HTML snippet that shows the backbone in 3Dmol.js (N, CA, C, O; Angstrom):
<script src="https://3Dmol.org/build/3Dmol-min.js"></script>
<div id="view" style="width:600px;height:400px;position:relative"></div>
<script>
const pdb = `
ATOM      1  N   VAL A   1     -15.790  13.110 -27.221  1.00  0.00           N
ATOM      2  CA  VAL A   1     -15.467  13.347 -26.091  1.00  0.00           C
ATOM      3  C   VAL A   1     -15.616  12.935 -24.898  1.00  0.00           C
ATOM      4  O   VAL A   1     -14.725  13.226 -24.100  1.00  0.00           O
ATOM      5  N   ILE A   2     -16.942  12.029 -24.366  1.00  0.00           N
ATOM      6  CA  ILE A   2     -17.251  10.942 -23.834  1.00  0.00           C
ATOM      7  C   ILE A   2     -15.951  10.543 -23.125  1.00  0.00           C
ATOM      8  O   ILE A   2     -15.480  10.977 -22.074  1.00  0.00           O
ATOM      9  N   ALA A   3     -15.334   9.286 -24.253  1.00  0.00           N
ATOM     10  CA  ALA A   3     -14.191   8.910 -24.507  1.00  0.00           C
ATOM     11  C   ALA A   3     -13.050   9.138 -23.867  1.00  0.00           C
ATOM     12  O   ALA A   3     -12.382   8.501 -23.052  1.00  0.00           O
ATOM     13  N   ASP A   4     -12.956  10.184 -24.398  1.00  0.00           N
ATOM     14  CA  ASP A   4     -11.481  11.437 -24.079  1.00  0.00           C
ATOM     15  C   ASP A   4     -11.664  11.499 -22.686  1.00  0.00           C
ATOM     16  O   ASP A   4     -10.778  11.005 -21.987  1.00  0.00           O
ATOM     17  N   ASN A   5     -12.661  12.021 -22.138  1.00  0.00           N
ATOM     18  CA  ASN A   5     -12.715  11.975 -20.735  1.00  0.00           C
ATOM     19  C   ASN A   5     -12.218  11.344 -19.562  1.00  0.00           C
ATOM     20  O   ASN A   5     -11.530  11.668 -18.594  1.00  0.00           O
ATOM     21  N   VAL A   6     -13.279   9.505 -20.324  1.00  0.00           N
ATOM     22  CA  VAL A   6     -12.750   8.329 -19.263  1.00  0.00           C
ATOM     23  C   VAL A   6     -11.272   8.220 -19.413  1.00  0.00           C
ATOM     24  O   VAL A   6     -10.548   8.194 -18.418  1.00  0.00           O
ATOM     25  N   GLY A   7     -10.674   8.137 -20.955  1.00  0.00           N
ATOM     26  CA  GLY A   7      -9.232   8.106 -20.957  1.00  0.00           C
ATOM     27  C   GLY A   7      -8.334   8.564 -19.854  1.00  0.00           C
ATOM     28  O   GLY A   7      -7.592   8.017 -19.038  1.00  0.00           O
ATOM     29  N   ASP A   8      -8.793  10.122 -20.235  1.00  0.00           N
ATOM     30  CA  ASP A   8      -8.166  11.342 -19.209  1.00  0.00           C
ATOM     31  C   ASP A   8      -8.120  10.766 -17.641  1.00  0.00           C
ATOM     32  O   ASP A   8      -7.378  11.038 -16.697  1.00  0.00           O
ATOM     33  N   ASN A   9      -9.116   9.952 -17.769  1.00  0.00           N
ATOM     34  CA  ASN A   9      -9.935   9.357 -15.677  1.00  0.00           C
ATOM     35  C   ASN A   9      -8.799   9.135 -15.111  1.00  0.00           C
ATOM     36  O   ASN A   9      -8.123   9.681 -14.239  1.00  0.00           O
ATOM     37  N   VAL A  10      -8.652   7.509 -16.302  1.00  0.00           N
ATOM     38  CA  VAL A  10      -8.313   6.518 -16.512  1.00  0.00           C
ATOM     39  C   VAL A  10      -6.245   6.748 -16.475  1.00  0.00           C
ATOM     40  O   VAL A  10      -5.462   5.806 -16.592  1.00  0.00           O
ATOM     41  N   GLY A  11      -6.069   7.389 -16.393  1.00  0.00           N
ATOM     42  CA  GLY A  11      -4.811   7.736 -16.943  1.00  0.00           C
ATOM     43  C   GLY A  11      -4.182   8.405 -16.039  1.00  0.00           C
ATOM     44  O   GLY A  11      -2.989   8.183 -15.831  1.00  0.00           O
ATOM     45  N   ASP A  12      -4.951   9.441 -15.270  1.00  0.00           N
ATOM     46  CA  ASP A  12      -5.070  10.331 -14.142  1.00  0.00           C
ATOM     47  C   ASP A  12      -4.936   9.161 -13.160  1.00  0.00           C
ATOM     48  O   ASP A  12      -3.942   9.265 -12.442  1.00  0.00           O
ATOM     49  N   ILE A  13      -5.621   8.174 -12.970  1.00  0.00           N
ATOM     50  CA  ILE A  13      -5.706   7.661 -12.140  1.00  0.00           C
ATOM     51  C   ILE A  13      -4.907   6.488 -11.739  1.00  0.00           C
ATOM     52  O   ILE A  13      -4.739   5.853 -10.697  1.00  0.00           O
ATOM     53  N   VAL A  14      -4.271   6.412 -13.530  1.00  0.00           N
ATOM     54  CA  VAL A  14      -2.923   5.093 -12.884  1.00  0.00           C
ATOM     55  C   VAL A  14      -1.790   5.980 -12.291  1.00  0.00           C
ATOM     56  O   VAL A  14      -1.036   5.737 -11.348  1.00  0.00           O
ATOM     57  N   GLY A  15      -1.879   7.130 -13.137  1.00  0.00           N
ATOM     58  CA  GLY A  15      -0.335   7.499 -13.036  1.00  0.00           C
ATOM     59  C   GLY A  15      -0.241   8.180 -11.635  1.00  0.00           C
ATOM     60  O   GLY A  15       0.934   8.418 -11.355  1.00  0.00           O
ATOM     61  N   MET A  16      -1.088   8.550 -10.713  1.00  0.00           N
ATOM     62  CA  MET A  16      -1.427   8.784  -9.131  1.00  0.00           C
ATOM     63  C   MET A  16      -0.415   7.604  -8.430  1.00  0.00           C
ATOM     64  O   MET A  16       0.631   7.680  -7.786  1.00  0.00           O
ATOM     65  N   GLY A  17      -1.623   6.007  -9.081  1.00  0.00           N
ATOM     66  CA  GLY A  17      -0.808   4.831  -8.226  1.00  0.00           C
ATOM     67  C   GLY A  17       0.787   4.637  -8.449  1.00  0.00           C
ATOM     68  O   GLY A  17       1.582   4.046  -7.718  1.00  0.00           O
ATOM     69  N   SER A  18       0.997   5.243  -9.549  1.00  0.00           N
ATOM     70  CA  SER A  18       2.726   4.236 -10.188  1.00  0.00           C
ATOM     71  C   SER A  18       3.455   5.056  -9.608  1.00  0.00           C
ATOM     72  O   SER A  18       4.616   4.652  -9.544  1.00  0.00           O
ATOM     73  N   ASP A  19       3.150   6.847  -8.779  1.00  0.00           N
ATOM     74  CA  ASP A  19       3.897   8.120  -7.745  1.00  0.00           C
ATOM     75  C   ASP A  19       3.423   7.254  -6.721  1.00  0.00           C
ATOM     76  O   ASP A  19       4.366   6.722  -6.134  1.00  0.00           O
ATOM     77  N   LEU A  20       2.409   6.949  -6.331  1.00  0.00           N
ATOM     78  CA  LEU A  20       2.234   6.788  -4.784  1.00  0.00           C
ATOM     79  C   LEU A  20       3.099   5.265  -4.597  1.00  0.00           C
ATOM     80  O   LEU A  20       3.501   5.115  -3.444  1.00  0.00           O
ATOM     81  N   PHE A  21       3.478   4.006  -5.647  1.00  0.00           N
ATOM     82  CA  PHE A  21       4.224   2.757  -5.315  1.00  0.00           C
ATOM     83  C   PHE A  21       5.744   2.703  -5.561  1.00  0.00           C
ATOM     84  O   PHE A  21       6.493   1.839  -5.104  1.00  0.00           O
ATOM     85  N   SER A  22       6.270   4.230  -6.714  1.00  0.00           N
ATOM     86  CA  SER A  22       7.411   4.666  -7.018  1.00  0.00           C
ATOM     87  C   SER A  22       7.883   5.388  -4.893  1.00  0.00           C
ATOM     88  O   SER A  22       8.815   5.115  -4.137  1.00  0.00           O
ATOM     89  N   SER A  23       6.827   6.182  -4.765  1.00  0.00           N
ATOM     90  CA  SER A  23       6.943   6.023  -3.376  1.00  0.00           C
ATOM     91  C   SER A  23       7.649   5.556  -2.252  1.00  0.00           C
ATOM     92  O   SER A  23       8.550   6.043  -1.569  1.00  0.00           O
ATOM     93  N   TYR A  24       7.087   4.599  -2.224  1.00  0.00           N
ATOM     94  CA  TYR A  24       6.867   3.675  -1.044  1.00  0.00           C
ATOM     95  C   TYR A  24       7.917   2.840  -1.794  1.00  0.00           C
ATOM     96  O   TYR A  24       8.793   2.549  -0.980  1.00  0.00           O
ATOM     97  N   ALA A  25       8.213   2.297  -3.095  1.00  0.00           N
ATOM     98  CA  ALA A  25       9.187   1.753  -3.193  1.00  0.00           C
ATOM     99  C   ALA A  25      10.362   2.366  -3.069  1.00  0.00           C
ATOM    100  O   ALA A  25      11.197   1.567  -2.645  1.00  0.00           O
ATOM    101  N   GLU A  26      10.765   3.345  -3.236  1.00  0.00           N
ATOM    102  CA  GLU A  26      11.822   4.365  -2.460  1.00  0.00           C
ATOM    103  C   GLU A  26      12.098   4.644  -1.064  1.00  0.00           C
ATOM    104  O   GLU A  26      13.071   4.797  -0.326  1.00  0.00           O
ATOM    105  N   SER A  27      11.055   4.647  -1.023  1.00  0.00           N
ATOM    106  CA  SER A  27      11.272   4.879   1.232  1.00  0.00           C
ATOM    107  C   SER A  27      11.820   3.570   1.638  1.00  0.00           C
ATOM    108  O   SER A  27      12.875   3.431   2.256  1.00  0.00           O
ATOM    109  N   SER A  28      10.796   2.327   1.133  1.00  0.00           N
ATOM    110  CA  SER A  28      10.855   0.906   1.389  1.00  0.00           C
ATOM    111  C   SER A  28      12.980   0.403   1.395  1.00  0.00           C
ATOM    112  O   SER A  28      13.612  -0.315   2.170  1.00  0.00           O
ATOM    113  N   CYS A  29      13.386   1.124   0.283  1.00  0.00           N
ATOM    114  CA  CYS A  29      15.244   0.496   0.044  1.00  0.00           C
ATOM    115  C   CYS A  29      15.585   2.264   0.477  1.00  0.00           C
ATOM    116  O   CYS A  29      16.719   2.552   0.094  1.00  0.00           O
ATOM    117  N   ALA A  30      15.062   3.136   0.980  1.00  0.00           N
ATOM    118  CA  ALA A  30      16.016   3.863   1.062  1.00  0.00           C
ATOM    119  C   ALA A  30      15.535   3.461   3.294  1.00  0.00           C
ATOM    120  O   ALA A  30      16.344   3.994   4.055  1.00  0.00           O
ATOM    121  N   ALA A  31      15.124   3.170   3.541  1.00  0.00           N
ATOM    122  CA  ALA A  31      14.949   2.537   5.201  1.00  0.00           C
ATOM    123  C   ALA A  31      15.803   1.290   5.180  1.00  0.00           C
ATOM    124  O   ALA A  31      15.964   0.612   6.195  1.00  0.00           O
ATOM    125  N   LEU A  32      16.315   1.012   4.081  1.00  0.00           N
ATOM    126  CA  LEU A  32      17.205  -0.001   4.686  1.00  0.00           C
ATOM    127  C   LEU A  32      18.198  -0.141   4.588  1.00  0.00           C
ATOM    128  O   LEU A  32      18.775  -1.082   5.131  1.00  0.00           O
ATOM    129  N   VAL A  33      19.121   1.240   3.444  1.00  0.00           N
ATOM    130  CA  VAL A  33      20.346   1.564   3.123  1.00  0.00           C
ATOM    131  C   VAL A  33      20.694   2.438   3.894  1.00  0.00           C
ATOM    132  O   VAL A  33      21.852   2.853   3.941  1.00  0.00           O
ATOM    133  N   VAL A  34      19.726   2.872   4.641  1.00  0.00           N
ATOM    134  CA  VAL A  34      20.027   3.821   6.242  1.00  0.00           C
ATOM    135  C   VAL A  34      20.180   2.659   7.265  1.00  0.00           C
ATOM    136  O   VAL A  34      21.302   2.526   7.756  1.00  0.00           O
ATOM    137  N   ALA A  35      19.046   1.665   7.710  1.00  0.00           N
ATOM    138  CA  ALA A  35      19.699   1.238   8.294  1.00  0.00           C
ATOM    139  C   ALA A  35      20.935  -0.306   7.598  1.00  0.00           C
ATOM    140  O   ALA A  35      20.267  -1.238   7.149  1.00  0.00           O
ATOM    141  N   SER A  36      21.525  -0.390   7.571  1.00  0.00           N
ATOM    142  CA  SER A  36      22.510  -1.381   6.846  1.00  0.00           C
ATOM    143  C   SER A  36      23.241  -0.424   6.790  1.00  0.00           C
ATOM    144  O   SER A  36      24.365  -0.885   6.592  1.00  0.00           O
ATOM    145  N   ILE A  37      23.301   0.847   6.853  1.00  0.00           N
ATOM    146  CA  ILE A  37      24.798   1.004   7.355  1.00  0.00           C
ATOM    147  C   ILE A  37      25.152   1.678   8.782  1.00  0.00           C
ATOM    148  O   ILE A  37      26.268   1.697   9.303  1.00  0.00           O
ATOM    149  N   SER A  38      24.166   2.130   9.208  1.00  0.00           N
ATOM    150  CA  SER A  38      23.294   2.447  10.618  1.00  0.00           C
ATOM    151  C   SER A  38      23.875   1.650  11.728  1.00  0.00           C
ATOM    152  O   SER A  38      24.265   1.978  12.848  1.00  0.00           O
ATOM    153  N   SER A  39      23.796  -0.139  10.753  1.00  0.00           N
ATOM    154  CA  SER A  39      23.980  -1.187  11.700  1.00  0.00           C
ATOM    155  C   SER A  39      25.073  -1.989  11.368  1.00  0.00           C
ATOM    156  O   SER A  39      25.223  -3.174  11.666  1.00  0.00           O
ATOM    157  N   PHE A  40      26.150  -0.959  10.458  1.00  0.00           N
ATOM    158  CA  PHE A  40      27.549  -1.939   9.292  1.00  0.00           C
ATOM    159  C   PHE A  40      28.433  -1.704  10.829  1.00  0.00           C
ATOM    160  O   PHE A  40      29.211  -2.622  11.087  1.00  0.00           O
ATOM    161  N   GLY A  41      28.369  -0.586  11.822  1.00  0.00           N
ATOM    162  CA  GLY A  41      29.423  -1.367  12.559  1.00  0.00           C
ATOM    163  C   GLY A  41      29.442  -2.267  14.339  1.00  0.00           C
ATOM    164  O   GLY A  41      30.355  -2.508  15.128  1.00  0.00           O
ATOM    165  N   VAL A  42      27.635  -2.591  14.358  1.00  0.00           N
ATOM    166  CA  VAL A  42      27.703  -2.985  15.342  1.00  0.00           C
ATOM    167  C   VAL A  42      27.720  -4.356  15.174  1.00  0.00           C
ATOM    168  O   VAL A  42      26.867  -4.745  15.971  1.00  0.00           O
ATOM    169  N   ASN A  43      28.148  -5.249  14.655  1.00  0.00           N
ATOM    170  CA  ASN A  43      28.089  -6.425  15.060  1.00  0.00           C
ATOM    171  C   ASN A  43      27.428  -6.926  13.649  1.00  0.00           C
ATOM    172  O   ASN A  43      26.945  -8.055  13.738  1.00  0.00           O
ATOM    173  N   HIS A  44      27.364  -6.591  12.952  1.00  0.00           N
ATOM    174  CA  HIS A  44      26.463  -6.755  11.057  1.00  0.00           C
ATOM    175  C   HIS A  44      25.034  -6.994  12.289  1.00  0.00           C
ATOM    176  O   HIS A  44      25.625  -7.570  13.203  1.00  0.00           O
ATOM    177  N   GLU A  45      24.260  -6.919  12.527  1.00  0.00           N
ATOM    178  CA  GLU A  45      22.950  -7.149  13.349  1.00  0.00           C
ATOM    179  C   GLU A  45      22.409  -6.661  12.292  1.00  0.00           C
ATOM    180  O   GLU A  45      22.652  -5.618  11.684  1.00  0.00           O
ATOM    181  N   LEU A  46      20.954  -8.246  11.936  1.00  0.00           N
ATOM    182  CA  LEU A  46      20.591  -7.718  10.786  1.00  0.00           C
ATOM    183  C   LEU A  46      18.935  -7.277  11.229  1.00  0.00           C
ATOM    184  O   LEU A  46      18.039  -7.305  10.385  1.00  0.00           O
ATOM    185  N   THR A  47      18.623  -6.764  13.062  1.00  0.00           N
ATOM    186  CA  THR A  47      17.929  -6.306  13.707  1.00  0.00           C
ATOM    187  C   THR A  47      17.314  -5.071  13.597  1.00  0.00           C
ATOM    188  O   THR A  47      16.292  -4.838  14.241  1.00  0.00           O
ATOM    189  N   ALA A  48      17.939  -4.043  12.671  1.00  0.00           N
ATOM    190  CA  ALA A  48      17.700  -2.668  11.977  1.00  0.00           C
ATOM    191  C   ALA A  48      17.071  -2.887  10.580  1.00  0.00           C
ATOM    192  O   ALA A  48      16.570  -1.971   9.927  1.00  0.00           O
ATOM    193  N   MET A  49      17.104  -3.496  10.388  1.00  0.00           N
ATOM    194  CA  MET A  49      17.227  -3.724   8.864  1.00  0.00           C
ATOM    195  C   MET A  49      15.907  -5.048   8.426  1.00  0.00           C
ATOM    196  O   MET A  49      15.807  -5.345   7.235  1.00  0.00           O
ATOM    197  N   LEU A  50      14.965  -5.762   9.480  1.00  0.00           N
ATOM    198  CA  LEU A  50      14.438  -6.087   9.909  1.00  0.00           C
ATOM    199  C   LEU A  50      12.962  -4.874   9.561  1.00  0.00           C
ATOM    200  O   LEU A  50      12.223  -4.903   8.578  1.00  0.00           O
ATOM    201  N   TYR A  51      12.936  -4.340  10.207  1.00  0.00           N
ATOM    202  CA  TYR A  51      12.365  -3.417  10.521  1.00  0.00           C
ATOM    203  C   TYR A  51      11.470  -3.034   9.615  1.00  0.00           C
ATOM    204  O   TYR A  51      10.263  -3.074   9.855  1.00  0.00           O
ATOM    205  N   PRO A  52      12.227  -2.405   7.882  1.00  0.00           N
ATOM    206  CA  PRO A  52      11.834  -1.891   7.221  1.00  0.00           C
ATOM    207  C   PRO A  52      10.702  -2.987   6.662  1.00  0.00           C
ATOM    208  O   PRO A  52       9.571  -2.548   6.451  1.00  0.00           O
ATOM    209  N   LEU A  53      10.939  -4.208   6.452  1.00  0.00           N
ATOM    210  CA  LEU A  53      10.453  -5.418   6.504  1.00  0.00           C
ATOM    211  C   LEU A  53       9.048  -5.701   6.523  1.00  0.00           C
ATOM    212  O   LEU A  53       8.030  -5.919   5.865  1.00  0.00           O
ATOM    213  N   ILE A  54       9.830  -5.511   8.208  1.00  0.00           N
ATOM    214  CA  ILE A  54       8.560  -6.385   8.720  1.00  0.00           C
ATOM    215  C   ILE A  54       7.577  -5.178   8.662  1.00  0.00           C
ATOM    216  O   ILE A  54       6.482  -5.622   9.005  1.00  0.00           O
ATOM    217  N   VAL A  55       7.501  -4.151   8.444  1.00  0.00           N
ATOM    218  CA  VAL A  55       6.947  -3.210   8.392  1.00  0.00           C
ATOM    219  C   VAL A  55       5.652  -3.128   6.761  1.00  0.00           C
ATOM    220  O   VAL A  55       4.463  -2.890   6.548  1.00  0.00           O
ATOM    221  N   SER A  56       6.678  -3.436   6.132  1.00  0.00           N
ATOM    222  CA  SER A  56       5.626  -3.697   5.416  1.00  0.00           C
ATOM    223  C   SER A  56       4.908  -5.290   4.839  1.00  0.00           C
ATOM    224  O   SER A  56       4.000  -5.469   4.027  1.00  0.00           O
ATOM    225  N   SER A  57       5.791  -6.373   5.687  1.00  0.00           N
ATOM    226  CA  SER A  57       5.059  -7.062   5.385  1.00  0.00           C
ATOM    227  C   SER A  57       3.625  -7.527   5.935  1.00  0.00           C
ATOM    228  O   SER A  57       2.710  -8.267   5.572  1.00  0.00           O
ATOM    229  N   VAL A  58       3.976  -6.577   7.148  1.00  0.00           N
ATOM    230  CA  VAL A  58       2.398  -6.194   8.235  1.00  0.00           C
ATOM    231  C   VAL A  58       1.339  -5.758   7.514  1.00  0.00           C
ATOM    232  O   VAL A  58       0.303  -6.421   7.570  1.00  0.00           O
ATOM    233  N   GLY A  59       1.417  -4.059   6.356  1.00  0.00           N
ATOM    234  CA  GLY A  59       1.114  -3.617   5.804  1.00  0.00           C
ATOM    235  C   GLY A  59       0.006  -4.869   4.507  1.00  0.00           C
ATOM    236  O   GLY A  59      -1.164  -5.130   4.228  1.00  0.00           O
ATOM    237  N   ILE A  60       1.784  -5.356   4.024  1.00  0.00           N
ATOM    238  CA  ILE A  60       0.547  -6.903   3.370  1.00  0.00           C
ATOM    239  C   ILE A  60      -0.436  -7.770   3.938  1.00  0.00           C
ATOM    240  O   ILE A  60      -1.235  -8.542   3.407  1.00  0.00           O
ATOM    241  N   ILE A  61      -0.154  -7.409   5.416  1.00  0.00           N
ATOM    242  CA  ILE A  61      -1.165  -8.658   5.720  1.00  0.00           C
ATOM    243  C   ILE A  61      -2.686  -7.717   6.150  1.00  0.00           C
ATOM    244  O   ILE A  61      -3.853  -8.092   6.038  1.00  0.00           O
ATOM    245  N   VAL A  62      -2.161  -6.419   6.654  1.00  0.00           N
ATOM    246  CA  VAL A  62      -3.430  -5.840   6.961  1.00  0.00           C
ATOM    247  C   VAL A  62      -4.092  -5.837   5.699  1.00  0.00           C
ATOM    248  O   VAL A  62      -5.116  -6.517   5.753  1.00  0.00           O
ATOM    249  N   CYS A  63      -3.880  -5.309   4.551  1.00  0.00           N
ATOM    250  CA  CYS A  63      -4.466  -4.900   3.114  1.00  0.00           C
ATOM    251  C   CYS A  63      -5.005  -6.499   3.160  1.00  0.00           C
ATOM    252  O   CYS A  63      -6.009  -6.588   3.867  1.00  0.00           O
ATOM    253  N   LEU A  64      -4.588  -7.744   2.591  1.00  0.00           N
ATOM    254  CA  LEU A  64      -5.420  -8.899   2.909  1.00  0.00           C
ATOM    255  C   LEU A  64      -6.611  -8.587   4.223  1.00  0.00           C
ATOM    256  O   LEU A  64      -7.579  -7.984   3.760  1.00  0.00           O
ATOM    257  N   LEU A  65      -6.684  -8.744   5.071  1.00  0.00           N
ATOM    258  CA  LEU A  65      -7.661  -8.238   5.790  1.00  0.00           C
ATOM    259  C   LEU A  65      -8.530  -7.567   5.486  1.00  0.00           C
ATOM    260  O   LEU A  65      -9.577  -8.207   5.389  1.00  0.00           O
ATOM    261  N   THR A  66      -8.647  -6.273   5.221  1.00  0.00           N
ATOM    262  CA  THR A  66      -9.069  -5.543   5.162  1.00  0.00           C
ATOM    263  C   THR A  66      -9.948  -5.877   3.486  1.00  0.00           C
ATOM    264  O   THR A  66     -11.119  -5.526   3.347  1.00  0.00           O
ATOM    265  N   THR A  67      -9.260  -6.501   2.469  1.00  0.00           N
ATOM    266  CA  THR A  67     -10.027  -6.529   1.161  1.00  0.00           C
ATOM    267  C   THR A  67     -11.211  -7.953   1.660  1.00  0.00           C
ATOM    268  O   THR A  67     -12.341  -8.114   1.198  1.00  0.00           O
ATOM    269  N   LEU A  68     -10.605  -8.725   2.581  1.00  0.00           N
ATOM    270  CA  LEU A  68     -11.868  -9.641   3.511  1.00  0.00           C
ATOM    271  C   LEU A  68     -12.507  -9.482   4.064  1.00  0.00           C
ATOM    272  O   LEU A  68     -13.392 -10.300   4.317  1.00  0.00           O
ATOM    273  N   PHE A  69     -12.445  -8.674   4.420  1.00  0.00           N
ATOM    274  CA  PHE A  69     -13.635  -8.313   5.688  1.00  0.00           C
ATOM    275  C   PHE A  69     -14.643  -7.010   4.395  1.00  0.00           C
ATOM    276  O   PHE A  69     -15.793  -6.611   4.576  1.00  0.00           O
ATOM    277  N   ALA A  70     -14.069  -6.780   3.652  1.00  0.00           N
ATOM    278  CA  ALA A  70     -14.596  -5.393   2.393  1.00  0.00           C
ATOM    279  C   ALA A  70     -15.666  -6.132   1.629  1.00  0.00           C
ATOM    280  O   ALA A  70     -16.592  -5.567   1.047  1.00  0.00           O
ATOM    281  N   THR A  71     -15.441  -7.651   1.680  1.00  0.00           N
ATOM    282  CA  THR A  71     -15.640  -8.688   0.363  1.00  0.00           C
ATOM    283  C   THR A  71     -16.091  -9.883   0.833  1.00  0.00           C
ATOM    284  O   THR A  71     -16.393 -10.801   0.071  1.00  0.00           O
ATOM    285  N   ASP A  72     -16.143  -9.934   1.664  1.00  0.00           N
ATOM    286  CA  ASP A  72     -17.106 -11.285   2.125  1.00  0.00           C
ATOM    287  C   ASP A  72     -18.044 -10.625   3.847  1.00  0.00           C
ATOM    288  O   ASP A  72     -19.255 -10.844   3.841  1.00  0.00           O
ATOM    289  N   PHE A  73     -17.611 -10.075   4.833  1.00  0.00           N
ATOM    290  CA  PHE A  73     -18.053  -9.799   5.324  1.00  0.00           C
ATOM    291  C   PHE A  73     -19.481  -8.631   5.489  1.00  0.00           C
ATOM    292  O   PHE A  73     -20.547  -8.658   6.103  1.00  0.00           O
ATOM    293  N   PHE A  74     -18.834  -7.722   4.630  1.00  0.00           N
ATOM    294  CA  PHE A  74     -19.329  -6.170   3.939  1.00  0.00           C
ATOM    295  C   PHE A  74     -19.979  -5.997   2.696  1.00  0.00           C
ATOM    296  O   PHE A  74     -19.792  -5.142   1.831  1.00  0.00           O
ATOM    297  N   GLU A  75     -21.364  -7.650   2.779  1.00  0.00           N
ATOM    298  CA  GLU A  75     -21.570  -7.982   0.936  1.00  0.00           C
ATOM    299  C   GLU A  75     -22.314  -6.750   0.954  1.00  0.00           C
ATOM    300  O   GLU A  75     -22.314  -6.048   1.965  1.00  0.00           O
ATOM    301  N   ILE A  76     -22.876  -6.468   0.031  1.00  0.00           N
ATOM    302  CA  ILE A  76     -23.695  -5.080  -0.685  1.00  0.00           C
ATOM    303  C   ILE A  76     -24.531  -5.443  -2.343  1.00  0.00           C
ATOM    304  O   ILE A  76     -24.189  -5.460  -3.525  1.00  0.00           O
ATOM    305  N   LYS A  77     -26.206  -5.782  -1.274  1.00  0.00           N
ATOM    306  CA  LYS A  77     -27.269  -6.149  -2.187  1.00  0.00           C
ATOM    307  C   LYS A  77     -27.895  -5.060  -2.433  1.00  0.00           C
ATOM    308  O   LYS A  77     -28.883  -5.475  -3.039  1.00  0.00           O
ATOM    309  N   ALA A  78     -27.984  -4.001  -2.374  1.00  0.00           N
ATOM    310  CA  ALA A  78     -28.783  -2.591  -2.065  1.00  0.00           C
ATOM    311  C   ALA A  78     -27.569  -2.167  -2.875  1.00  0.00           C
ATOM    312  O   ALA A  78     -26.443  -2.488  -3.253  1.00  0.00           O
ATOM    313  N   VAL A  79     -28.472  -1.286  -2.898  1.00  0.00           N
ATOM    314  CA  VAL A  79     -27.338   0.782  -3.666  1.00  0.00           C
ATOM    315  C   VAL A  79     -27.807   1.366  -2.190  1.00  0.00           C
ATOM    316  O   VAL A  79     -27.471   2.550  -2.173  1.00  0.00           O
ATOM    317  N   LYS A  80     -28.235   1.127  -1.360  1.00  0.00           N
ATOM    318  CA  LYS A  80     -27.646   1.799   0.303  1.00  0.00           C
ATOM    319  C   LYS A  80     -27.143   1.629   0.905  1.00  0.00           C
ATOM    320  O   LYS A  80     -26.858   2.292   1.903  1.00  0.00           O
ATOM    321  N   GLU A  81     -26.654   0.225   0.420  1.00  0.00           N
ATOM    322  CA  GLU A  81     -25.368  -0.627   1.706  1.00  0.00           C
ATOM    323  C   GLU A  81     -24.662  -0.398   1.175  1.00  0.00           C
ATOM    324  O   GLU A  81     -23.686  -1.140   1.067  1.00  0.00           O
ATOM    325  N   ILE A  82     -24.821   1.447   0.177  1.00  0.00           N
ATOM    326  CA  ILE A  82     -22.723   1.214  -0.395  1.00  0.00           C
ATOM    327  C   ILE A  82     -22.048   2.432   0.624  1.00  0.00           C
ATOM    328  O   ILE A  82     -20.993   2.613   1.232  1.00  0.00           O
ATOM    329  N   GLU A  83     -23.173   3.044   0.435  1.00  0.00           N
ATOM    330  CA  GLU A  83     -21.974   4.270   1.401  1.00  0.00           C
ATOM    331  C   GLU A  83     -21.741   3.874   3.271  1.00  0.00           C
ATOM    332  O   GLU A  83     -20.883   4.480   3.914  1.00  0.00           O
ATOM    333  N   PRO A  84     -22.161   3.373   3.575  1.00  0.00           N
ATOM    334  CA  PRO A  84     -21.995   2.095   4.675  1.00  0.00           C
ATOM    335  C   PRO A  84     -20.822   1.728   4.934  1.00  0.00           C
ATOM    336  O   PRO A  84     -20.097   1.997   5.892  1.00  0.00           O
ATOM    337  N   ALA A  85     -20.466   0.350   2.971  1.00  0.00           N
ATOM    338  CA  ALA A  85     -19.772  -0.571   3.695  1.00  0.00           C
ATOM    339  C   ALA A  85     -18.893   0.206   2.877  1.00  0.00           C
ATOM    340  O   ALA A  85     -17.924   0.328   3.626  1.00  0.00           O
ATOM    341  N   LEU A  86     -18.547   0.942   1.589  1.00  0.00           N
ATOM    342  CA  LEU A  86     -17.095   2.243   2.135  1.00  0.00           C
ATOM    343  C   LEU A  86     -16.676   2.651   3.724  1.00  0.00           C
ATOM    344  O   LEU A  86     -15.752   2.169   4.380  1.00  0.00           O
ATOM    345  N   LYS A  87     -17.505   3.539   4.077  1.00  0.00           N
ATOM    346  CA  LYS A  87     -16.814   3.866   5.529  1.00  0.00           C
ATOM    347  C   LYS A  87     -16.500   3.009   6.615  1.00  0.00           C
ATOM    348  O   LYS A  87     -15.735   3.373   7.508  1.00  0.00           O
ATOM    349  N   ASN A  88     -17.239   1.484   6.589  1.00  0.00           N
ATOM    350  CA  ASN A  88     -16.384   0.777   7.681  1.00  0.00           C
ATOM    351  C   ASN A  88     -15.169   0.059   6.963  1.00  0.00           C
ATOM    352  O   ASN A  88     -14.346  -0.572   7.625  1.00  0.00           O
TER     353      ASN A  88
END
`;
const viewer = $3Dmol.createViewer("view");
viewer.addModel(pdb, "pdb");
viewer.setStyle({}, {cartoon: {color: "spectrum"}});
viewer.zoomTo();
viewer.render();
</script>
C-alpha cells in the first residue's frame, strides 16, 4: 500500500512537471511565431523575436543563481534550519 501511494505521488509530480514544461515551451513558441509575424513587414528585424529568447535566457540565469544560493550560501546543518532556508 505504501509503495502504491509513493508511486502515485511520484507519478503526479512528474505529470505536473511535464505539464508545466509543455505549457512553457508552447507559450515560448507561440511568442516567437507572433513576433515573427508582427515584424514580417518591418524590414525583417529580429528585435521582436529576441524578446522571448531573452526572457527565457534570463530565466535560466536566475535559476542557476538561485540554485547557487540555495546550495552554497544557505547550507543546512540542522533540522531547524530547513524552513528558513526554504523561505529564503
